N, C-alpha and C positions, 0 to 999 in steps of 0.2 A: 557665864559672863553676860551682863545686860548690854545688849547692842542697840537698844532703842534710845539713842542719846539725844540730848538737846544742846544746841550751841547758841551763843548770843551773837547775833549778827548786827553790826552797827547800822545797817540799812533797814533791815526788816524786824529787828528784835529777836525774840526767841524762835528758833527754827528747829523742827524735829526731823531726825533721820527715821523714816517710817518703817523700814524693814531691816532684818538682820543682813540680808544679802547686800543691800545698798551700803550698810556699815562696812561690810567686808571689802567692797570695792573701794571705798574711801580710805581704808587702812592699807590698801595695796601700795607697794613702792611706786608703781607707775603713776598713781594719783597723788601720792605724797610729794612726788617730784614737782608738782604744780605749785607747791609752796615756795619753790626756788625760782619761779618764773614770774616776773612782774607783768601784770595785765597790760600796762600802758608803756612798757619799754622805757624810752628816754623822756617821756612826758614830765617826769619829776624835775627835769631841768628847768621847766617853765612853771609848773604847778607843784610846789614842794610836797603837797599832801598826797600826790598821786603815786603812792607806793604800795597799793594793794596788789594781790597776786591772782594768777589764774585759779588757784585753789579757792579763794574767796568767791570768785565769779561763778565757778562751777557749782558750788554749794548754793549760791543765790539763785541760779537758773533752775536747780532742782526744786528749790522751795517754790518758785513761781509756777513750775510745772505741776506741783501738788495742788496749788490754788486753782489752776486752770482745770485740772481733772475734776476737782471737787465741784467747780461751777458747772461743768458739763454734766456731771452726774445728777446734780440738783435740777437740771433742766431736762432730765429723762434720757440722757444718752447712756446706753448700756456699755459699761467699761468693766471688764473683769479685773480681779486682783492681779492676775498675771500681766495683763495689758498695762495696768497702772504702774506696776513695778518696772516693766520693760521701758516705758516712756521715760520714767525718772532715771533709769540707768543710762538710757541713750543720751539724755541731756547732760547728765553728770559727766559722761565720758567724751562729750563732743569736742573738747579741747585737749584731750590727753596727749595728742600728737603734736602739740605746739612746741616749737623750738625756742631757744633762748631769746630774751629781749623782744617779746611780742612778735610782730611780723618782720622785724628788721633784718633777720638773717635767713629768711626763707629762700632768697635768691643768692646770698653770698656764699653759702656753703654747699647747697645742693643744686642739682640741675632739674628745675621744674618738678619739685616734689612738694605739692600742697599739703598743709598740715592736716586737712580733712582726711586725706588718704592715709597719712600716718596714724591718725586717730583710728581709722577703720582697721588697719593692720594690728594695732595694739588691742583693739576690742576683740579681734579674732583670736589673738594670742591669749587674752584673758578668758575667752570663751572655752578654749581647750582646758585651761587651768581650772575653771569652775564647772567643767563637765557639761557644757551646753546650756548653761543658765542664761547666756546672753543671746541665744538664737533670735528671740523675738525683738530684743533691743536693736540688734544689728539690722534686721529687716526694716524696722522703723527708721533707723539712721540712714539706710541706703534708699529708702522710699519704695521698697518692694512689698511692704505689708499691705494687704488688700483694703485696709481702712486708712486712706491717705491723710486724714486729719492728724494722725499721730506724728507723721513725718513733718507736717506743717507746723506743729507745735515745737518740733526740734529745729527745723531749718526752713524758713520762709521769710517773707518780708515783714512779718509780724509774729516772730517766734519768741520763745522764752529766753533765748540767748540774747537777742537784741534788747528786749525789755530790761533784762538784768544789767547788761553792760552800760546801757544809757543811764539807768538809775544809779548804778554803783559808781560809774566814772564821774557823773555830775556831782555825786556826794563827795567823793574824795578829792576832786579838783576844786570844789567850791563853786562850780558854774551852775548855779541854781536853775537858770533858764533851761538847762538841758534835761530836766526831769520830765519823763514821757507820760506821766499819768497812768502807770502800769496797772494799778488797782482797778480803776474804772474800765480800762480796756479788757482786762481779764473777766470782769463781771459781765461784759457785753458779748462774750464769746458764745457761739452756737455751732452746732453741727447740722449741715443740710446735705443730704445725699452723700454722707460720709466725708464731706469736705468742710474745712473750717471757714466759718463766716462770722460776721459781726452784725449785731442788731442795728437797725436803721438809725436809732438814736445815738449810735457810737460815732457817727460821721465826724462830728466836731472834735471828738477825742482823738480820732485818727489824724486829723489835721494838726492837732497839738503835738502828737507823737512825731509826725513827719517834720514839723518845724523844729522840734527839739533835736531831732536827728541831724538836720541840716546844720543847725547852730553848733552842735557838738563836733561835727566834722570840721568846720572851718575854724572854730575857736579852740578846739583841743586836738583832735586826731591829726588834722592837717595844718596846725599852727605852724607858721613859717620857721620859728626857732626850733620846734620839735622836729620839723622836716630836716633842718640843717644837721641837728644832732644825730638823727637816725641815719641819714645819708653818710655821715662821717663814720659811724660804726660799720655800716655796710662796706664802705670803701676800705677801712683799715683791715677788716677781715678778708676782703678780696685781695688786698695787697699781700697780707700774710700768706694766703692760699697760693697766690702766684709765685711768691718767693720760695715757699716750701716745695712746690712742684718743679721749680728750677734747680732744686738741690741745695738751696740756701738754708742754713739752720735757723729755724724760727721757734722760740720757746712756746710750748703749749703742753698741757697735760695729755695723757694717753688718749682720752676719748675725743678731745678737740683735735689733737694732732692727727688722729686717724682720718678725720674728714678733711682737714687742710691738705693732707698728702695725696688725696685721690678724688677724682670726680665720681660722685655717686648718683645714679639715676633712679627713678621710681621702679624701673624694671629690676634693678639690682636689689633694692629694698625687698622686693617681692620674692626674689630667688634665694637671697642669702640672709638667713635669720640672724647671723652674727652682726650684720649692719644695724639692725633694729636694736639689738642688745647694746651696741655702742651708743646709739642715739639716746636711749633712755637714761644714759649716764650724763648727758649734756644738760646744763642749766645756765642761768645768768652768771653764777659765780665763776664758771669756767672762762666765760668771755671776759669778765672784769679782771680776773687774775692774769689772763693772757695780755690784756691791754696794758696792765701795769708793767709786765715784763717787756713788752714791745717798746715801751717809752725809752728804753735804753739801747735799742737796737741800732746797729751801724747804718741801716738803710734810712735815708733822710725822710722819705715819704712815710714809711711805717712809723718811725719814731715821732715825727711831727704830728701826725694824726692822733697817735696814742696819747702823747702829752696833752694835746689840745682837748681831747675828750675828758681826760682825768681832771684837768684844771678848768673845764668849761670855757675854754677859749674857742668858741664855736666859729665855724666859717661864716662869713657875711653872706646873707641870702638876699637876692633881689628878685622880686616878682614882676611879671609883665603879662598882659593879655595875649601876646603873640610870642612865638619862639624867638629866641635871641639869634641875630644873624651871625654868619660865620666870621665876619670881620671883627665883631665885638668879642666873640669867643677867642679868636686868635690873639687879639690884643691882651686879653686877660692871661692867656697862656704864656705869652712872651714876658709879661710882667712877673709872673710866678717864676719862670725860668731864670730871669735876671736876679730876682730877690733871693732865691734859694740855691742858685748855682746848679740848676738841674738841666739835663738835656730836655728838649721839647716834649718827647714822648712821656717822660716821667713828670714833667710839669703839668701835663694834662690830667694826671691822677689827682692833683689838688684843686681841680676845677670840676664841679659836679653839676651838670645841667639836668633838668628833668621836667616833669609835668605833674600837676595835681588835678584831679578831677573828681567830681562828686555829684550824684543826684540822689535826693532823699527818697525817691520812689521811682521804681521802674514799672511803668504802666504796661509795657509790652512783655513783661516776665510771664513765664508759664505758671508762676505762683503769685498772681496778683492778690491784693487785699480786696476781699469781696464783701459786699453788704447784702444782707437779706432784708428786702423791703417789706413793708406792712402788707403789700399785695401778694407776697410769697415769691417774688422774683429775686434772682441773685444777679447783682450787677457789680462791675468794677467800681471801687470807691471813687474814682475820678468822675464817673458818670452820676454817682449818687449825691455828690456835693453840689450845692448851689453857689458855692464860693469859688473864685478862680485860684485859690491858694494851692490846691493839690496839683492842678495842671501846671502851675508855675514850678512847684517843687519837683516835678518829674523831669524838668529840663536839666540836662547835664551842664554843669559849669566847669570850665577849665581855666587853669592858671599855669603859666610857665615860670620856672625859676632857674637861677644859676647861683651856685655857691663857690666862694673862693676865699683865700686867707685875707683877713683884715689888713695884714701887714703891707700888702701891695698898694693900698690906697694912699 
């Protein structure tokens, strides 16, 4: 069988799967599951074209990794065939542990179980299945490989993951200003003392990348309507979870029902392999089919949230520069209780307060974006730029929000 396939990607054009092992990883059920998980969760409620999947994104990140490795090789960096394949496998599998509906359910079903850790568990399971072929990829993913630039290509402030999702998400949402200039940034990559750096002439391209990232966060990822929709999905699953654990019958298929019925921690994922087997059965379809079933549930909070999500009757969201005071929140809670005939504790479930925060660049990170100057010095990009933009983009911006049913106004 010919495993060196070419696929047509709407963002990059024709993309090649360079080795048979990478093809086998893509064909594996763990990876094929990513076809059933949307990259941007509920963002399609605002940007109708944003229906691409984690599958698209992972393949795109692998393609950018291949371009980055080719650039570095052309500049004299020694990269073996095994290292190249491992780097592409690591970026290909970096999201394999993602749960349904993007990040929306990481806190609703599990107890502090980050998707990166689940990705690692699944990579280790795949490694057993492929007789150790992922040893090197796992080292790169974890950052324990002695050539740290490989880990930086997989996970850093300027990695192939970010370059692809900004490129892809701006393409599918139609937010053209979010394009990060990935091609030029990749062409400017260098390796200095086994660390990833950029040539000095890339400073303005980095500024463009950071501006694009800030814009995409506020205009797409943290858009207030998207925030309302995602918080509603989190809350409806939390309500279903709480009812199920109180002994109330809540419709759900076996894999979703398993997690609704019990609290699962990271430690339990590690000790009990059956839990991971249940997890890899979960995808967006399980959540949507459950929400459809919950719309007819006797519980007022569960059915109201489920119907509202299905009909896109989203909670009203109000933003403010400071947290909302207790008196304001109590007033909203009382209006909800009166409108829906709920006790105050249940009325509180239809009011969702929270905080949005974002900084496009973390200058204090252990993985800063570094520039190799013409004199041979390596400096933080913030020091290399003669414009104030990057310093401004490193400032964290916070906004506070509160969501509540439109009907109470």
